[in-house]
Every structure is written in C-alpha cells, then in structure tokens.
C-alpha positions in Angstrom: -19.2 23.8 -5.0 -17.8 19.8 -4.5 -18.8 19.0 -1.3 -16.7 17.5 1.2 -19.3 15.2 3.0 -17.8 12.0 2.3 -13.9 12.4 1.6 -12.0 9.4 2.1 -9.6 11.5 4.3 -9.2 12.0 8.4 -8.6 15.0 10.1 -4.8 15.4 10.6 -5.3 18.3 13.1 -5.5 15.8 15.9 -2.9 13.6 15.3 0.1 14.1 17.6 3.4 13.9 17.0 3.3 14.5 13.5 7.4 15.2 13.0 8.9 12.0 12.2 11.7 10.5 14.4 14.8 9.1 13.7 14.8 5.4 14.0 18.4 3.7 14.3 18.9 -0.1 12.8 21.7 -2.1 12.4 23.7 -2.4 9.5 23.7 1.4 9.8 20.2 1.8 8.5 18.5 5.1 8.9 15.0 6.2 8.3 11.6 7.4 9.6 9.1 5.7 11.6 5.3 6.3 11.1 3.6 8.5 13.8 2.1 6.5 16.2 -1.5 6.1 16.6 -3.8 8.7 18.6 -7.1 8.0 20.3 -9.3 10.8 18.9 -12.8 10.2 20.9 -13.6 12.8 23.6 -13.3 9.7 26.2 -11.6 6.8 26.0 -13.6 3.6 26.8 -12.8 0.6 28.1 -15.4 -1.9 26.5 -15.3 -6.1 25.8 -12.1 -7.9 24.6 -13.6 -10.3 23.4 -17.1 -10.9 21.5 -18.9 -13.3 20.0 -19.7 -11.9 16.7 -19.0 -8.8 15.2 -20.0 -7.5 11.7 -17.8 -4.9 9.7 -18.1 -3.3 6.8 -15.4 -3.5 3.7 -15.2 -1.3 0.7 -13.3 -3.2 -2.1 -14.0 -6.1 -3.6 -12.1 -9.7 -2.0 -13.4 -12.1 -4.8 -13.3 -15.4 -3.0 -10.2 -14.3 -0.6 -7.3 -15.7 -2.3 -4.1 -13.7 -3.8 -5.7 -14.0 -6.9 -9.1 -12.2 -6.3 -8.0 -9.7 -3.7 -8.7 -6.3 -5.2 -6.1 -4.4 -4.1 -3.5 -3.7 -1.0 -7.4 -1.6 0.4 -8.2 -5.5 1.7 -5.0 -7.1 2.6 -6.4 -7.3 6.4 -8.9 -9.5 5.0 -6.3 -12.2 3.1 -4.7 -12.0 6.3 -7.7 -13.4 8.5 -6.7 -16.6 6.4 -2.9 -16.8 5.6 0.1 -16.2 7.5 3.1 -15.5 6.3 6.9 -16.1 7.2 7.3 -13.1 9.3 5.0 -10.4 10.4 3.5 -7.9 10.7 4.7 -6.0 7.0 7.4 -4.6 5.0 6.4 -1.2 6.1 8.5 -1.0 9.5 12.1 -1.9 8.2 11.6 -4.8 11.3 9.8 -8.3 12.0 8.6 -10.7 14.2 9.2 -15.1 13.1 5.9 -16.1 12.6 5.7 -19.3 10.3 9.4 -19.0 10.5 11.4 -19.7 13.7 14.4 -18.1 11.8 15.5 -16.7 8.5 19.4 -16.5 8.0 21.6 -15.4 5.9 23.8 -18.1 4.5 26.3 -16.8 1.6 28.1 -13.2 2.1 26.5 -12.1 -1.4 23.0 -12.0 0.0 21.5 -14.1 -2.5 21.4 -17.8 -0.3 18.9 -17.4 2.9 17.9 -20.9 4.9 14.3 -20.8 6.4 13.3 -22.6 9.6 9.9 -23.3 10.1 7.6 -23.2 12.7 6.8 -27.0 13.8 3.2 -28.1 14.9 1.3 -25.8 12.6 -2.1 -26.9 10.7 -3.5 -25.9 7.9 -7.2 -25.1 8.5 -8.1 -28.7 6.5 -5.8 -30.5 9.3 -3.2 -31.3 7.8 0.2 -30.5 8.7 2.2 -27.1 7.7 5.8 -28.2 6.5 8.6 -27.0 3.7 6.4 -28.7 0.8 4.0 -25.8 1.0 6.6 -22.9 1.4 9.1 -24.0 -1.5 5.9 -24.2 -4.0 4.5 -20.8 -3.4 7.5 -19.5 -4.4 7.6 -21.7 -7.2 4.0 -21.2 -7.7 4.7 -17.2 -7.7 7.7 -17.5 -9.7 5.9 -19.6 -12.5 2.5 -19.0 -12.9 0.1 -15.9 -13.7 1.2 -12.8 -11.8 -0.4 -11.3 -8.4 0.1 -8.3 -6.5 2.5 -10.6 -4.2 4.3 -12.6 -7.1 6.9 -10.1 -7.7 8.4 -11.3 -4.3 9.5 -14.8 -6.3 9.4 -13.9 -9.8 11.1 -10.3 -10.3 12.4 -8.1 -7.3 13.9 -10.9 -5.9 13.9 -13.3 -8.7 14.4 -17.1 -7.5 16.5 -19.1 -9.2 16.7 -22.1 -6.4 14.3 -23.7 -4.2 15.0 -26.2 -2.7 13.4 -28.8 0.7 16.0 -29.3 2.9 14.3 -30.9 5.1 10.5 -31.0 6.7 10.9 -27.7 8.3 13.5 -26.1 6.1 13.8 -24.5 2.4 16.8 -22.7 1.2 16.1 -20.4 -1.6 18.6 -18.5 -3.7 18.3 -15.4 -5.8 19.7 -14.7 -9.2 21.1 -11.3 -7.8 21.4 -10.1 -3.9 18.1 -9.9 -1.4 19.7 -8.2 1.7 16.5 -7.7 3.2 14.7 -10.9 2.1 14.0 -11.1 6.1 12.4 -8.0 6.1 10.6 -7.3 2.9 9.7 -10.9 0.9 9.1 -12.5 3.8 7.1 -10.2 5.2 4.5 -9.8 2.6 4.4 -13.0 0.7 1.3 -14.7 2.0 2.4 -18.8 2.2 -0.5 -21.0 0.6 -1.3 -25.1 1.0 0.3 -26.8 -1.9 -2.0 -29.9 -2.2 -5.1 -27.4 -2.4 -2.8 -25.1 -4.9 -0.9 -27.9 -7.0 -3.5 -28.5 -9.7 -4.8 -25.3 -10.3 -3.4 -24.0 -13.6 -5.8 -20.7 -13.7 -6.2 -19.4 -10.2 -7.6 -16.3 -11.4 -11.1 -18.6 -11.8 -10.5 -20.8 -9.1 -13.4 -20.6 -6.7 -13.1 -23.1 -3.5 -12.4 -21.4 -0.4 -8.6 -21.1 0.5 -7.0 -23.2 3.1 -4.8 -21.6 5.1 -3.2 -21.7 8.1 -4.4 -18.5 9.5 -6.3 -17.3 13.0 -9.9 -17.3 10.6 -11.9 -19.8 8.4 -13.8 -18.6 5.5 -16.8 -20.4 6.2 -19.2 -19.1 3.4 -19.0 -15.8 0.8 -21.2 -14.6 -1.5 -18.1 -12.6 -3.5 -18.1 -8.8 -3.3 -21.2 -9.1 -0.9 -20.2 -11.1 2.1 -17.8 -13.2 3.8 -18.5 -15.3 7.2 -15.4 -16.4 8.9 -15.1 -18.6 11.9 -12.1 -18.4 14.4 -9.5 -21.4 14.1 -9.6 -22.0 17.8 -6.3 -24.4 17.6 -4.5 -21.3 16.2 -0.7 -22.0 16.9 -0.5 -18.0 18.0 -3.7 -18.0 20.6 -7.4 -18.7 19.9 -8.6 -15.6 18.3 -10.7 -13.3 20.5 -13.7 -13.3 18.2 -15.4 -15.9 17.4 -17.4 -15.2 14.2 -16.3 -12.0 12.0 -19.3 -11.1 9.2 -17.7 -9.0 6.8 -20.2 -6.9 4.6 -19.4 -4.8 1.3 -20.7 -1.3 1.5 -19.4 0.6 -2.0 -20.6 3.8 -0.6 -19.4 5.6 1.7 -22.3 7.7 2.8 -24.2 3.9 3.6 -21.2 2.4 5.1 -21.3 5.7 7.9 -24.6 5.7 7.9 -24.6 1.8 9.0 -22.1 2.5 11.3 -23.8 4.8 13.5 -27.3 3.2 13.7 -25.2 0.1 14.9 -25.9 -2.3 11.3 -22.2 -3.1 11.7 -19.8 -2.9 14.1 -16.9 -1.4 12.7 -16.2 0.3 9.0 -12.7 -0.6 7.6 -12.8 2.8 5.6 -11.2 6.6 6.5 -13.7 8.5 8.1 -14.5 11.7 6.2 -13.2 14.5 8.1 -16.5 16.5 9.1 -17.8 12.9 11.0 -14.5 13.2 12.9 -15.5 16.4 14.5 -19.1 15.3 14.6 -18.5 12.4 16.2 -15.8 13.2 18.3 -18.6 13.0 21.6 -20.5 10.5 20.6 -20.8 7.5 23.3 -21.0 4.8 21.2 -18.0 5.3 18.7 -14.5 5.1 19.8 -11.9 6.7 16.8 -8.2 6.0 16.3 -5.9 7.6 14.1 -3.7 5.0 12.3 -0.5 4.9 10.6 -1.4 3.5 7.1 0.8 5.5 4.8 -1.7 5.7 1.9 -1.0 8.2 -0.4 -2.7 10.1 -3.4 -0.5 11.1 -6.6 -0.8 12.2 -9.9 0.4 9.0 -12.3 2.3 9.8 -15.6 1.7 7.4 -18.2 5.4 7.2 -19.2 4.6 4.9 -22.0 2.8 7.0 -24.1 4.6 10.2 -25.4 6.2 12.7 -25.2 6.5 11.5 -21.7 9.5 9.2 -22.8 10.8 12.7 -22.3 12.1 13.0 -18.9 13.1 16.8 -19.2 9.4 17.1 -19.6 8.3 14.9 -16.6 10.6 17.3 -15.0 8.9 20.6 -16.1 5.3 19.3 -15.5 6.8 18.2 -11.4 8.2 21.8 -10.9 5.2 24.0 -12.0 3.1 21.2 -9.6 2.8 22.7 -6.2 1.3 20.5 -3.8 0.7 22.9 -0.7 -2.3 24.4 -1.6 -3.7 20.7 -2.2 -3.2 20.1 1.7 -4.8 23.0 2.5 -8.0 23.6 0.0 -8.6 19.6 -0.7 -8.3 17.9 2.4 -8.7 20.9 4.6 -4.8 20.5 6.1 -5.7 16.9 7.3 -2.5 14.8 6.2 1.0 15.6 4.9 1.9 17.5 1.7 3.1 15.9 -1.3 5.9 18.2 -1.4 8.3 15.3 0.4 8.3 13.1 -2.7 8.0 9.5 -3.0 8.1 7.2 -1.1 5.6 7.9 1.5 7.1 10.6 4.2 6.9 8.0 7.3 7.9 4.9 5.5 11.1 3.5 6.9 13.0 3.5 3.5 12.0 6.8 2.9 15.5 9.3 2.6 14.6 11.6 5.1 15.4 15.0 3.5 13.6 13.8 0.2 12.1 17.2 -0.9 10.2 17.4 -4.7 11.4 21.1 -5.7 8.6 23.4 -7.1 9.6 26.4 -9.5 7.7 27.2 -12.3 10.2 29.7 -13.8 12.5 26.6 -14.1 9.7 24.7 -15.6 8.9 27.0 -18.2 13.0 27.4 -19.3 13.0 23.9 -19.1 10.1 23.7 -21.7 11.2 26.4 -24.0 14.8 24.4 -24.1 12.9 21.7 -25.1 11.0 22.9 -28.2 7.8 23.0 -26.3 6.6 26.5 -27.3 3.8 28.7 -27.9 4.1 29.1 -31.6 0.2 30.4 -31.9 0.0 32.6 -29.0 -2.6 31.0 -27.6 -1.5 30.4 -24.4 -0.9 26.8 -24.7 2.4 25.0 -25.5 2.9 22.7 -28.7 5.5 19.8 -28.8 8.3 20.2 -31.1 6.1 18.5 -34.2 3.5 20.7 -33.8 1.0 19.3 -31.5 -1.2 21.1 -28.7 1.0 20.4 -25.3 -2.6 18.9 -24.0 -3.2 16.1 -21.8 -6.2 14.2 -20.8 -6.6 13.9 -17.1 -8.8 11.0 -15.4 -10.3 10.8 -12.2 -13.0 8.4 -10.7 -16.1 9.5 -10.4 -16.5 8.8 -7.0 -13.7 10.9 -5.8 -14.5 14.4 -5.0 -11.0 15.4 -3.6 -9.6 14.4 -7.0 -11.9 16.5 -8.8 -10.5 19.4 -6.9 -7.2 18.2 -7.1 -7.4 17.9 -11.1 -8.4 21.7 -10.9 -5.8 22.7 -9.3 -3.4 20.7 -11.0 -4.8 22.3 -14.0 -4.1 26.1 -13.0 -0.6 25.0 -11.9 0.1 23.7 -15.3 -1.8 26.1 -17.3 0.5 28.6 -16.0 3.4 27.3 -17.8 1.6 26.5 -21.2 0.7 22.7 -20.5 -2.9 22.7 -21.2 -4.9 19.9 -19.0 -8.6 18.4 -20.0 -9.6 17.0 -16.9 -12.6 13.9 -17.2 -14.4 12.1 -14.9 -15.3 8.7 -15.3 -16.8 5.9 -13.3 -14.4 3.2 -10.8 -15.2 0.6 -12.8 -13.9 2.1 -15.9 -11.0 3.7 -14.4 -9.4 0.5 -13.4 -9.8 -0.8 -16.5 -8.1 2.2 -18.4 -5.1 1.7 -15.7 -4.8 -1.6 -16.6 -4.8 -0.6 -20.5 -2.8 1.9 -19.8 -5.1 4.0 -22.0 -4.6 7.3 -20.0 -1.9 10.6 -20.5 -2.3 11.3 -16.3 -4.5 10.3 -13.4 -5.2 11.3 -10.3 -5.2 8.1 -7.3 -4.6 6.9 -4.2 -1.8 4.6 -3.6 -1.4 1.8 -1.0 1.4 1.0 1.4 2.6 -1.6 -1.5 3.4 1.0 -3.6 5.1 3.6 -1.6 6.3 2.2 1.3 7.7 -1.4 0.0 11.4 -1.2 -1.3 11.3 -4.0 -3.7 8.2 -2.7 -5.0 9.6 0.8 -5.7 12.2 -0.8 -7.6 9.4 -2.0 -9.7 7.8 1.1 -10.1 10.7 3.2 -10.5 11.2 1.3 -13.9 8.1 2.8 -15.5 6.2 0.3 -17.7 9.2 -2.0 -18.0 7.1 -3.1 -21.8 8.6 0.2 -22.8 12.7 0.0 -22.9 12.8 3.9 -23.4 12.0 4.1 -20.4 14.7 3.2 -18.5 17.0 5.6 -19.4 20.8 5.0 -19.1 21.3 6.9 -15.9 18.1 5.7 -14.5 19.3 2.3 -15.7 23.1 2.4 -14.2 21.2 3.5 -10.7 18.9 0.4 -10.8 21.8 -1.8 -11.8 23.2 -1.1 -8.3 20.7 -1.4 -6.5 19.6 -4.8 -7.8 23.8 -5.6 -7.1 24.1 -4.3 -3.7 24.5 -7.2 -1.1 24.3 -5.4 2.0 21.4 -3.7 3.8 23.3 -0.6 4.0 24.4 -0.3 0.5 20.7 -0.9 -0.7 19.6 1.6 1.3 22.7 4.4 0.0 21.2 3.2 -3.7 17.7 3.6 -2.6 18.3 7.1 -1.6 19.9 7.6 -5.0 16.6 6.5 -7.2 15.2 8.8 -5.3 16.1 11.4 -6.0 16.2 10.6 -9.7 12.4 9.5 -9.0 11.9 12.8 -7.7 13.7 14.9 -10.8 12.0 13.0 -13.1 9.0 11.4 -11.3 6.7 8.8 -13.6 4.5 9.6 -10.4 4.0 13.1 -8.3 2.7 12.9 -4.9 0.2 15.3 -3.9 -0.8 14.7 -0.5 -0.4 11.5 1.8 -3.8 11.4 4.1 -4.3 11.3 8.0 -6.5 8.2 8.8 -9.0 7.8 11.3 -11.2 4.4 11.6 -13.8 4.1 14.0 -16.1 1.3 15.9 -18.9 1.1 18.1 -16.4 0.0 21.6 -19.8 -1.4 23.3 -19.6 -4.6 20.6 -15.5 -4.8 20.9 -12.9 -2.4 22.2 -9.7 -4.2 21.6 -8.4 -2.8 18.2 -4.8 -1.9 17.8 -3.1 -0.2 15.2 -0.2 -1.8 12.7 1.9 0.4 10.5 0.5 0.2 6.9 -2.4 -1.6 8.0 -4.7 0.6 10.1 -6.4 -1.0 13.0 -8.6 -3.6 11.3 -6.3 -6.6 10.5 -5.5 -10.0 12.0 -3.4 -9.0 15.0 -6.6 -6.7 16.6 -8.1 -10.1 17.0 -5.4 -11.9 18.5 -4.5 -12.3 22.2 -2.3 -10.1 23.6 0.4 -12.1 24.0 0.3 -13.2 20.5 0.4 -9.4 19.5 4.4 -8.7 20.3 6.2 -7.4 17.6 3.5 -6.4 15.0 1.9 -3.7 16.5 2.4 0.4 16.5 2.7 2.4 19.6 -0.7 4.3 20.5 -1.1 7.1 22.7 -3.7 9.1 24.1 -5.0 12.3 22.5 
C-alpha cells in the first residue's frame, strides 16, 4: 500500500468558495478567478508584523538566484526577492500594478508597438541608477542569448524586432506579431536585469557571482542549493521590507522539512503541507495554516515527438480512455479539483469557462479500431498498424508516491481499451534529465502556473516539440496562426478558447488533477504573510509594508 504521509498536496475539503466566479474585464474579456485564500487553523492568531530574522525552508534548487540558475517556477519567489518586473504580480491574474514601469501604452493599432515609461529614482543594489538602458538590454539579452524560462517573452512569443531607448526613462518595443496582452503577460513575468553586470557575460549558466537587482532583498551569501542569506534593501523604492534578514535553507525531503517546521528549526515551509498534517496541525497553537491559490497541476505528459504519438487520433483515444475523477478521490482524497476541466488550469483567468475533457472508453476503442490499432493475436493488447505492440513506458519520479498511484489508475484505464502501459519509477534527477532529452513515452509530472496559466506559454506548449514539424498539423497551425495575428485582447482570447478546445480533443498533455495547496508557518516568529495568485504565501509581497502590497495580493477569508 502506498504511504500518503508525505503527499505534496493539501486538503481541499476545508477550502471555501471552490466554485470560480465570473470575472468581468475590459475589452470584452471574460474568464474565471482563482478562489480566495482561506485560514485553516482553528484559531487565527495575531502575531508580529515585522521580524529581525526568519529562516524558511525551500525544496527546489535555486543555483545562484539568477534567471539562468533557478530550477523552475517552484522557486520563482526566491528570484523575486532580488529582482523586479515592469508590472506585478503575475501573468496569472489578468490584471497588474505598475512597478518598475509607471505606464505601459500600446501606441500602434495592431498592438505591435508599445512604449514603457519607467520609474525614476530606482536604484540597483550597487547604488547605480536604474534606466531605460537596463530594460532595453534585458529584452536584447533574452532575445539573442541562451534560453531560460523567461526568454520566450522576447525571443519567441512575442518575438521582439525593435528595442529602442527613447530617453533615460522611456523604451519603445516592437514585436514581429501583435502582442495585445504585453502589459498583462510579458511585463508581469519578465525579470529586469542590470546591463552593467550582464553585458559581458557570454555564458550566463556558468555565472556564479551574486546577482544585482532592484528588489527588496540583496543576496549576501550563498552555497548553491544549500543555503541563501538575504538582507533587506532598506532603501527599496516601494518601501522598507518588514523582515531584515531572510535565511533560506534547502530541505529536499518533505518529512524532514515539516519536522523542522514542527520543532521550530525553521519558521516557515515554502512547500505545500501534506493532507494528514493539515488535519493534525489544525489545532496546533504554534502553527498557522493558509490555503492559497497557487495554480499548480498534475498531468500526464505525452511525448508527441515520438511515434506513434504524432497520430493525433491516437492521442485523442488515450484522452477519452482516461477518467481523472477516481484519481481525485483515490489519490489525493478529494483535495483539489478534477483534471476533467482540461488544460489550462481551471482557475486561470485565461481558461475557457466551460472547458471539459470528455471520458468515453467506447469512443476511444472505436477510434483505435478505425486507426488500425487492433488486437491481432488476442492477448488483450492492441498492435500498431505495422504490427508492434501498443505498449508505452510511463515514467514517474521515485519521490512522488501519489504519482505512482495515479500511474496505476492510468494503467488500469488504458488496459480497458487495449493499450498497454509499463510503469517505471526513477530518481528525480534522472527524471529531470529524461524530460530535457525527451527520452520517454509518457510521464506523470506536476506543472507550475507558468505552464498552465500563462497564455503566451500555453501557445508554446500547444505547439508541442517545435523541432518536429509533424506535430503542428494544419488544423492546429491555422488556429495558432490566427492567435499570433490577433490584434486585440478580445480576439486573442477568443482564439485562445479555440486552441484550448483543440488541445483538449487532441492533447499532448492530459490534466489529472489540480491540488489545493496549504502553507504553514510559525506565527509567533512572523504573522504577516499574504496570498498572491500563482505564488502562494511565500513571496516578496509578504515581506513588504501593507501600503506597498496594493494590486499584488489575493483575497484572504476566514475559514
């Protein structure tokens, strides 16, 4: 029997207001809004709103805290301690607050040209002045240099073809295609880096110096992926941080992480609390817990770069055979929302409100029959048209017991339609390497909001492996091209809905569930955390004065 003691996901049964509400926007946009965060502890305490020093636990590598060494979106919050964006907080909320920018204006009717007025008086951590040169350099570096998780905002979707410094505090950007959501997506996700520090760096992945940012904290000492020591930037333009020193320590094992929190070795755990601990800790007088909208998900990743998954009808049959409902109940105890809502995240602003993935095993078998996938030898498993057994290898990380249980259910469901699955558990490091090399048939993995709640990134993922042109069939290419050429927010959202419907029918990923996420901290050390959509409660806004948080935080309700 699989142990559930250290599941990464939190109890959704406590979460209030699980139904998403309609969100009215300008330009005719519509969508859903993530549910408010909720206090889960029996007592709501009133602890200190400032602190001299805090120690927090992290669990994913951060390198030297630059855009080229942060492991992935799980640790974005550590990067944002040091760096700022043009607008904040995120591309997941559908609206944003001016930050390093004081205004971002569309100046061409086709939405290809935008002008950015920048905030004066902002200083880099080394005391030098932040100017338009830094912003222009950031876009140029990300467009021309090695790729990282953010560079697609300049090199691909959108692709910048004009980057001009107009004056000391003004930049004009021109893109190859329209970018009607530049102010809500690109500007809210792209970290601005200092020209003086990076212009001579040819290989940013080997860069080991401490990054210079404009953010509320300076990194003063680190040992990569072991510990990080931050000190408050007391002259931060947005306001003096509420905590003077932040110590971030790497604790990869969830049991060790939550034991350290329970015993007081750390003051907060930047990792979702396992459901059983939520139940146990509800009445713990030393701990406070908040359920916050992080927009994470778990999906079945189909390697469309491998045959026979270039056959979109085969992928459709796989999707029709999979029913996420029992996974929600049997794997995560009803703690979240079902993957039946499809991809993007059910609570993302950009998601089609009535999007749903169909479950129809009979139709799946009919599609397989028509495609020539037949069980010719009567062993219960179909063969491909050229006679090879229709059996796929499903990879999962060995430190994810919930994924193993989900893999068992996927195996059972695909077996019912004659598709064989062999489940292989591998260590997390090998899992990461395998994902980069694309040496797998299927895998179950968690996905951050960048992958399921950022509309620009969705288009990149919808394309599949762009190195294989066979993946972008003509029907899909037509929709993608219309999305890329849409000149208004309204038109782009409408086409995005079409892409979502297409992706749901002919997927390269199948959503399994969206977990509820609960975070815990020791309230007597610091009790001023706030939720922000897509980020949870551990982020820089939790360490800024209340007046500096406007436009960056989500509602917080009592239980």
